MARSEGU-11517 format. One record per atom (N, C-alpha, C): chain; residue number from 1; residue in one letter; x negated, y negated, z negated. Coordinates in Angstrom, 2 decimals, always signed. Layout:
BEGIN
mol | seq | type | u | v | w
A | NUM | A | X | Y | Z
...
# end
This chain:
BEGIN
mol | seq | type | u | v | w
A | 1 | M | -100.98 | -149.27 | -89.52
A | 1 | M | -100.48 | -148.37 | -90.53
A | 1 | M | -99.79 | -147.16 | -89.89
A | 2 | R | -98.99 | -147.43 | -88.87
A | 2 | R | -98.26 | -146.37 | -88.19
A | 2 | R | -99.23 | -145.39 | -87.52
A | 3 | L | -100.32 | -145.90 | -86.94
A | 3 | L | -101.32 | -145.05 | -86.29
A | 3 | L | -102.04 | -144.18 | -87.31
A | 4 | R | -102.33 | -144.77 | -88.47
A | 4 | R | -103.01 | -144.02 | -89.51
A | 4 | R | -102.11 | -142.89 | -90.03
A | 5 | L | -100.82 | -143.13 | -90.20
A | 5 | L | -99.86 | -142.13 | -90.65
A | 5 | L | -99.73 | -141.01 | -89.63
A | 6 | T | -99.66 | -141.35 | -88.36
A | 6 | T | -99.58 | -140.34 | -87.30
A | 6 | T | -100.83 | -139.48 | -87.29
A | 7 | G | -101.99 | -140.11 | -87.44
A | 7 | G | -103.25 | -139.36 | -87.49
A | 7 | G | -103.31 | -138.42 | -88.68
A | 8 | L | -102.83 | -138.90 | -89.83
A | 8 | L | -102.80 | -138.07 | -91.03
A | 8 | L | -101.88 | -136.86 | -90.85
A | 9 | L | -100.70 | -137.07 | -90.29
A | 9 | L | -99.76 | -135.97 | -90.03
A | 9 | L | -100.35 | -134.97 | -89.04
A | 10 | A | -101.00 | -135.46 | -88.01
A | 10 | A | -101.63 | -134.58 | -87.03
A | 10 | A | -102.72 | -133.74 | -87.67
A | 11 | A | -103.51 | -134.36 | -88.55
A | 11 | A | -104.59 | -133.62 | -89.23
A | 11 | A | -104.01 | -132.55 | -90.15
A | 12 | M | -102.92 | -132.88 | -90.85
A | 12 | M | -102.29 | -131.89 | -91.73
A | 12 | M | -101.72 | -130.73 | -90.93
A | 13 | L | -101.09 | -131.04 | -89.81
A | 13 | L | -100.52 | -129.99 | -88.96
A | 13 | L | -101.62 | -129.10 | -88.41
A | 14 | L | -102.70 | -129.68 | -87.96
A | 14 | L | -103.82 | -128.91 | -87.44
A | 14 | L | -104.41 | -128.03 | -88.54
A | 15 | G | -104.46 | -128.54 | -89.76
A | 15 | G | -104.96 | -127.75 | -90.89
A | 15 | G | -104.08 | -126.55 | -91.17
A | 16 | L | -102.78 | -126.71 | -91.04
A | 16 | L | -101.87 | -125.59 | -91.25
A | 16 | L | -102.02 | -124.52 | -90.16
A | 17 | I | -102.19 | -124.98 | -88.94
A | 17 | I | -102.33 | -124.03 | -87.83
A | 17 | I | -103.65 | -123.28 | -87.91
A | 18 | A | -104.73 | -123.97 | -88.27
A | 18 | A | -106.06 | -123.38 | -88.27
A | 18 | A | -106.42 | -122.71 | -89.59
A | 19 | A | -105.54 | -122.79 | -90.60
A | 19 | A | -105.85 | -122.21 | -91.91
A | 19 | A | -106.00 | -120.70 | -91.79
A | 20 | P | -106.97 | -120.14 | -92.50
A | 20 | P | -107.13 | -118.70 | -92.45
A | 20 | P | -105.92 | -117.98 | -93.04
A | 21 | R | -105.50 | -116.94 | -92.36
A | 21 | R | -104.36 | -116.13 | -92.81
A | 21 | R | -104.77 | -114.67 | -92.75
A | 22 | P | -104.16 | -113.85 | -93.58
A | 22 | P | -104.45 | -112.42 | -93.45
A | 22 | P | -104.02 | -111.93 | -92.08
A | 23 | A | -104.81 | -111.07 | -91.51
A | 23 | A | -104.50 | -110.54 | -90.18
A | 23 | A | -103.35 | -109.54 | -90.28
A | 24 | I | -102.33 | -109.77 | -89.50
A | 24 | I | -101.19 | -108.86 | -89.47
A | 24 | I | -101.61 | -107.61 | -88.71
A | 25 | G | -101.29 | -106.46 | -89.26
A | 25 | G | -101.60 | -105.21 | -88.59
A | 25 | G | -102.86 | -104.56 | -89.12
A | 26 | Q | -103.70 | -105.30 | -89.87
A | 26 | Q | -104.86 | -104.66 | -90.45
A | 26 | Q | -104.40 | -103.81 | -91.61
A | 27 | T | -104.97 | -102.64 | -91.72
A | 27 | T | -104.56 | -101.73 | -92.77
A | 27 | T | -105.75 | -100.90 | -93.22
A | 28 | F | -105.64 | -100.38 | -94.40
A | 28 | F | -106.70 | -99.51 | -94.92
A | 28 | F | -106.21 | -98.08 | -95.01
A | 29 | H | -105.22 | -97.75 | -94.19
A | 29 | H | -104.64 | -96.42 | -94.16
A | 29 | H | -104.99 | -95.71 | -92.87
A | 30 | G | -104.80 | -94.42 | -92.88
A | 30 | G | -104.94 | -93.60 | -91.67
A | 30 | G | -103.66 | -92.83 | -91.48
A | 31 | G | -103.75 | -91.70 | -90.79
A | 31 | G | -102.57 | -90.88 | -90.58
A | 31 | G | -102.91 | -89.53 | -89.99
A | 32 | V | -101.89 | -88.68 | -89.96
A | 32 | V | -102.01 | -87.34 | -89.38
A | 32 | V | -100.78 | -87.11 | -88.54
A | 33 | R | -100.97 | -86.58 | -87.34
A | 33 | R | -99.84 | -86.26 | -86.47
A | 33 | R | -100.19 | -85.04 | -85.64
A | 34 | G | -99.17 | -84.48 | -85.01
A | 34 | G | -99.41 | -83.33 | -84.16
A | 34 | G | -98.09 | -82.73 | -83.70
A | 35 | A | -98.19 | -81.54 | -83.15
A | 35 | A | -97.01 | -80.83 | -82.64
A | 35 | A | -97.13 | -79.35 | -82.97
A | 36 | A | -95.98 | -78.73 | -83.20
A | 36 | A | -95.92 | -77.29 | -83.45
A | 36 | A | -95.43 | -76.60 | -82.18
A | 37 | R | -96.21 | -75.60 | -81.75
A | 37 | R | -95.86 | -74.87 | -80.53
A | 37 | R | -96.09 | -73.37 | -80.74
A | 38 | D | -95.35 | -72.59 | -79.99
A | 38 | D | -95.62 | -71.16 | -79.92
A | 38 | D | -95.72 | -70.79 | -78.45
A | 39 | A | -95.79 | -69.50 | -78.16
A | 39 | A | -95.95 | -69.07 | -76.77
A | 39 | A | -94.78 | -69.52 | -75.90
A | 40 | G | -93.61 | -69.74 | -76.49
A | 40 | G | -92.44 | -70.14 | -75.73
A | 40 | G | -92.23 | -71.64 | -75.59
A | 41 | G | -93.09 | -72.42 | -76.22
A | 41 | G | -92.94 | -73.88 | -76.13
A | 41 | G | -92.97 | -74.54 | -77.49
A | 42 | V | -92.23 | -75.63 | -77.64
A | 42 | V | -92.25 | -76.39 | -78.89
A | 42 | V | -91.43 | -75.68 | -79.96
A | 43 | V | -91.76 | -75.97 | -81.22
A | 43 | V | -91.05 | -75.36 | -82.34
A | 43 | V | -90.52 | -76.47 | -83.25
A | 44 | P | -89.23 | -76.78 | -83.16
A | 44 | P | -88.64 | -77.76 | -84.07
A | 44 | P | -88.33 | -77.12 | -85.42
A | 45 | G | -88.17 | -77.95 | -86.45
A | 45 | G | -87.75 | -77.46 | -87.76
A | 45 | G | -88.84 | -76.89 | -88.64
A | 46 | V | -90.11 | -77.05 | -88.27
A | 46 | V | -91.21 | -76.56 | -89.09
A | 46 | V | -91.43 | -77.55 | -90.24
A | 47 | E | -91.48 | -77.05 | -91.48
A | 47 | E | -91.78 | -77.91 | -92.62
A | 47 | E | -93.30 | -78.07 | -92.71
A | 48 | V | -93.75 | -79.32 | -92.65
A | 48 | V | -95.18 | -79.62 | -92.70
A | 48 | V | -95.43 | -80.43 | -93.97
A | 49 | T | -96.39 | -79.96 | -94.79
A | 49 | T | -96.72 | -80.61 | -96.04
A | 49 | T | -98.17 | -81.06 | -96.02
A | 50 | L | -98.40 | -82.31 | -96.39
A | 50 | L | -99.73 | -82.89 | -96.46
A | 50 | L | -100.04 | -83.14 | -97.93
A | 51 | T | -101.14 | -82.55 | -98.43
A | 51 | T | -101.49 | -82.65 | -99.84
A | 51 | T | -102.86 | -83.29 | -100.00
A | 52 | N | -102.93 | -84.35 | -100.80
A | 52 | N | -104.21 | -84.96 | -101.12
A | 52 | N | -104.94 | -84.02 | -102.07
A | 53 | Q | -106.10 | -83.53 | -101.66
A | 53 | Q | -106.80 | -82.52 | -102.45
A | 53 | Q | -107.38 | -83.09 | -103.74
A | 54 | A | -107.59 | -84.39 | -103.83
A | 54 | A | -108.13 | -84.99 | -105.05
A | 54 | A | -107.04 | -85.27 | -106.08
A | 55 | T | -105.85 | -85.70 | -105.63
A | 55 | T | -104.78 | -86.09 | -106.55
A | 55 | T | -103.64 | -85.09 | -106.61
A | 56 | N | -103.59 | -84.16 | -105.67
A | 56 | N | -102.52 | -83.17 | -105.54
A | 56 | N | -101.16 | -83.81 | -105.19
A | 57 | L | -101.16 | -85.08 | -104.73
A | 57 | L | -99.92 | -85.71 | -104.28
A | 57 | L | -99.53 | -85.12 | -102.93
A | 58 | K | -98.24 | -84.80 | -102.77
A | 58 | K | -97.74 | -84.14 | -101.56
A | 58 | K | -96.73 | -85.01 | -100.85
A | 59 | R | -96.77 | -84.90 | -99.52
A | 59 | R | -95.76 | -85.51 | -98.65
A | 59 | R | -95.31 | -84.43 | -97.69
A | 60 | S | -94.02 | -84.39 | -97.41
A | 60 | S | -93.49 | -83.37 | -96.49
A | 60 | S | -92.64 | -84.02 | -95.41
A | 61 | T | -92.60 | -83.35 | -94.26
A | 61 | T | -91.75 | -83.76 | -93.16
A | 61 | T | -91.36 | -82.50 | -92.40
A | 62 | V | -90.48 | -82.65 | -91.44
A | 62 | V | -90.04 | -81.54 | -90.60
A | 62 | V | -90.25 | -81.95 | -89.15
A | 63 | T | -90.74 | -81.00 | -88.33
A | 63 | T | -90.96 | -81.32 | -86.92
A | 63 | T | -89.63 | -81.63 | -86.24
A | 64 | N | -89.66 | -82.60 | -85.33
A | 64 | N | -88.44 | -83.02 | -84.62
A | 64 | N | -88.11 | -82.06 | -83.47
A | 65 | E | -87.13 | -82.41 | -82.67
A | 65 | E | -86.69 | -81.53 | -81.57
A | 65 | E | -87.78 | -81.30 | -80.52
A | 66 | S | -88.80 | -82.16 | -80.52
A | 66 | S | -89.94 | -81.98 | -79.60
A | 66 | S | -91.09 | -81.26 | -80.28
A | 67 | G | -90.88 | -80.79 | -81.51
A | 67 | G | -91.91 | -80.08 | -82.25
A | 67 | G | -92.97 | -80.99 | -82.85
A | 68 | E | -92.73 | -82.30 | -82.86
A | 68 | E | -93.74 | -83.25 | -83.33
A | 68 | E | -93.50 | -83.65 | -84.78
A | 69 | Y | -94.60 | -83.96 | -85.46
A | 69 | Y | -94.53 | -84.48 | -86.82
A | 69 | Y | -95.53 | -85.63 | -86.94
A | 70 | V | -95.34 | -86.49 | -87.95
A | 70 | V | -96.27 | -87.59 | -88.19
A | 70 | V | -96.25 | -87.97 | -89.67
A | 71 | F | -97.44 | -88.22 | -90.20
A | 71 | F | -97.61 | -88.81 | -91.53
A | 71 | F | -98.34 | -90.13 | -91.31
A | 72 | A | -97.65 | -91.23 | -91.49
A | 72 | A | -98.26 | -92.55 | -91.33
A | 72 | A | -98.62 | -93.10 | -92.71
A | 73 | A | -99.43 | -94.13 | -92.73
A | 73 | A | -99.84 | -94.81 | -93.97
A | 73 | A | -100.41 | -93.83 | -94.99
A | 74 | V | -101.38 | -93.04 | -94.55
A | 74 | V | -102.04 | -92.06 | -95.41
A | 74 | V | -103.30 | -92.71 | -95.99
A | 75 | E | -103.44 | -92.64 | -97.31
A | 75 | E | -104.63 | -93.18 | -97.97
A | 75 | E | -105.86 | -92.38 | -97.51
A | 76 | P | -106.99 | -93.04 | -97.32
A | 76 | P | -108.20 | -92.30 | -96.96
A | 76 | P | -108.51 | -91.24 | -98.02
A | 77 | G | -108.96 | -90.08 | -97.58
A | 77 | G | -109.28 | -89.00 | -98.50
A | 77 | G | -109.34 | -87.67 | -97.78
A | 78 | T | -109.39 | -86.61 | -98.58
A | 78 | T | -109.45 | -85.24 | -98.05
A | 78 | T | -108.11 | -84.57 | -98.33
A | 79 | Y | -107.56 | -83.93 | -97.30
A | 79 | Y | -106.20 | -83.40 | -97.37
A | 79 | Y | -106.14 | -81.94 | -96.92
A | 80 | A | -105.07 | -81.28 | -97.38
A | 80 | A | -104.70 | -79.95 | -96.90
A | 80 | A | -103.36 | -80.09 | -96.18
A | 81 | L | -103.21 | -79.35 | -95.09
A | 81 | L | -101.98 | -79.38 | -94.30
A | 81 | L | -101.42 | -77.97 | -94.25
A | 82 | K | -100.13 | -77.84 | -94.53
A | 82 | K | -99.48 | -76.52 | -94.55
A | 82 | K | -98.21 | -76.60 | -93.72
A | 83 | A | -98.00 | -75.61 | -92.85
A | 83 | A | -96.81 | -75.55 | -92.00
A | 83 | A | -96.09 | -74.23 | -92.23
A | 84 | T | -94.78 | -74.31 | -92.49
A | 84 | T | -94.00 | -73.10 | -92.74
A | 84 | T | -92.67 | -73.15 | -92.01
A | 85 | L | -92.25 | -71.99 | -91.53
A | 85 | L | -90.93 | -71.81 | -90.93
A | 85 | L | -90.61 | -70.33 | -91.00
A | 86 | Q | -89.42 | -70.01 | -91.47
A | 86 | Q | -89.02 | -68.62 | -91.60
A | 86 | Q | -89.17 | -67.91 | -90.26
A | 87 | G | -89.76 | -66.72 | -90.29
A | 87 | G | -89.98 | -65.93 | -89.08
A | 87 | G | -91.34 | -66.17 | -88.44
A | 88 | F | -92.10 | -67.16 | -88.97
A | 88 | F | -93.43 | -67.47 | -88.45
A | 88 | F | -94.46 | -67.37 | -89.57
A | 89 | K | -95.70 | -67.08 | -89.20
A | 89 | K | -96.79 | -67.07 | -90.17
A | 89 | K | -97.05 | -68.49 | -90.66
A | 90 | T | -97.39 | -68.61 | -91.93
A | 90 | T | -97.75 | -69.90 | -92.50
A | 90 | T | -99.12 | -70.32 | -91.99
A | 91 | I | -99.24 | -71.59 | -91.65
A | 91 | I | -100.52 | -72.14 | -91.19
A | 91 | I | -101.03 | -73.08 | -92.26
A | 92 | E | -102.33 | -72.95 | -92.59
A | 92 | E | -102.94 | -73.84 | -93.57
A | 92 | E | -104.28 | -74.34 | -93.04
A | 93 | H | -104.48 | -75.66 | -93.16
A | 93 | H | -105.76 | -76.29 | -92.84
A | 93 | H | -106.19 | -77.05 | -94.10
A | 94 | T | -107.44 | -76.93 | -94.48
A | 94 | T | -107.94 | -77.65 | -95.65
A | 94 | T | -109.12 | -78.51 | -95.26
A | 95 | D | -109.49 | -79.38 | -96.19
A | 95 | D | -110.65 | -80.26 | -96.03
A | 95 | D | -110.55 | -81.17 | -94.80
A | 96 | L | -109.35 | -81.66 | -94.52
A | 96 | L | -109.14 | -82.61 | -93.43
A | 96 | L | -109.45 | -84.01 | -93.97
A | 97 | R | -110.40 | -84.67 | -93.39
A | 97 | R | -110.82 | -85.99 | -93.86
A | 97 | R | -110.12 | -87.09 | -93.05
A | 98 | V | -109.32 | -87.88 | -93.75
A | 98 | V | -108.62 | -89.01 | -93.14
A | 98 | V | -109.37 | -90.27 | -93.55
A | 99 | G | -109.79 | -91.05 | -92.56
A | 99 | G | -110.49 | -92.29 | -92.82
A | 99 | G | -109.60 | -93.50 | -92.60
A | 100 | T | -110.15 | -94.66 | -92.89
A | 100 | T | -109.44 | -95.92 | -92.69
A | 100 | T | -109.16 | -96.13 | -91.21
A | 101 | Q | -107.92 | -96.45 | -90.87
A | 101 | Q | -107.48 | -96.70 | -89.50
A | 101 | Q | -107.82 | -95.54 | -88.57
A | 102 | Q | -107.73 | -94.32 | -89.07
A | 102 | Q | -108.03 | -93.12 | -88.29
A | 102 | Q | -106.81 | -92.21 | -88.30
A | 103 | F | -106.40 | -91.77 | -87.11
A | 103 | F | -105.31 | -90.81 | -87.00
A | 103 | F | -105.87 | -89.47 | -86.56
A | 104 | L | -105.68 | -88.45 | -87.38
A | 104 | L | -106.07 | -87.10 | -86.99
A | 104 | L | -104.92 | -86.47 | -86.20
A | 105 | V | -105.26 | -85.73 | -85.18
A | 105 | V | -104.25 | -84.98 | -84.41
A | 105 | V | -104.49 | -83.50 | -84.69
A | 106 | I | -103.54 | -82.89 | -85.39
A | 106 | I | -103.63 | -81.48 | -85.75
A | 106 | I | -102.41 | -80.77 | -85.15
A | 107 | D | -102.62 | -80.10 | -84.03
A | 107 | D | -101.55 | -79.32 | -83.41
A | 107 | D | -101.48 | -77.96 | -84.09
A | 108 | L | -100.28 | -77.43 | -84.20
A | 108 | L | -100.04 | -76.19 | -84.92
A | 108 | L | -99.62 | -75.09 | -83.95
A | 109 | A | -100.42 | -74.03 | -83.88
A | 109 | A | -100.10 | -72.88 | -83.03
A | 109 | A | -99.34 | -71.86 | -83.88
A | 110 | M | -98.05 | -71.89 | -83.76
A | 110 | M | -97.19 | -71.02 | -84.56
A | 110 | M | -97.19 | -69.61 | -83.99
A | 111 | E | -97.33 | -68.62 | -84.88
A | 111 | E | -97.28 | -67.21 | -84.48
A | 111 | E | -96.13 | -66.52 | -85.20
A | 112 | V | -95.45 | -65.66 | -84.46
A | 112 | V | -94.33 | -64.94 | -85.06
A | 112 | V | -94.86 | -64.07 | -86.18
A | 113 | G | -94.17 | -64.12 | -87.31
A | 113 | G | -94.55 | -63.33 | -88.47
A | 113 | G | -93.69 | -62.09 | -88.59
A | 114 | R | -93.86 | -61.39 | -89.66
A | 114 | R | -93.13 | -60.16 | -89.90
A | 114 | R | -91.71 | -60.50 | -90.37
A | 115 | L | -90.72 | -59.94 | -89.73
A | 115 | L | -89.33 | -60.14 | -90.13
A | 115 | L | -88.93 | -59.07 | -91.11
A | 116 | E | -88.22 | -59.48 | -92.18
A | 116 | E | -87.77 | -58.52 | -93.19
A | 116 | E | -86.28 | -58.63 | -93.38
# end
């Protein structure tokens, strides 16, 4: 009886270990990242907006002290990217296609704009 109980517990434990589980880290999202630079180096403080062209949903971030920005967990689709900072020309990219588990790298070449 004791051997049968031990065998049953072992089988149950093995079943728990071998049971199918959702894979951690699998995702159906992509992302967009990059850096803002000008002739003098990195440009922090640039407002970067990512807009889903189908739904018009917008997400915004600001470049960090290294001039870098990132949009993680982006739904697959077609997007527009806009970068603005006072004293610089606005940069716009459209028709950026983000796929599943795909990260686009879009670096921004900032140019000095007209000061008023």
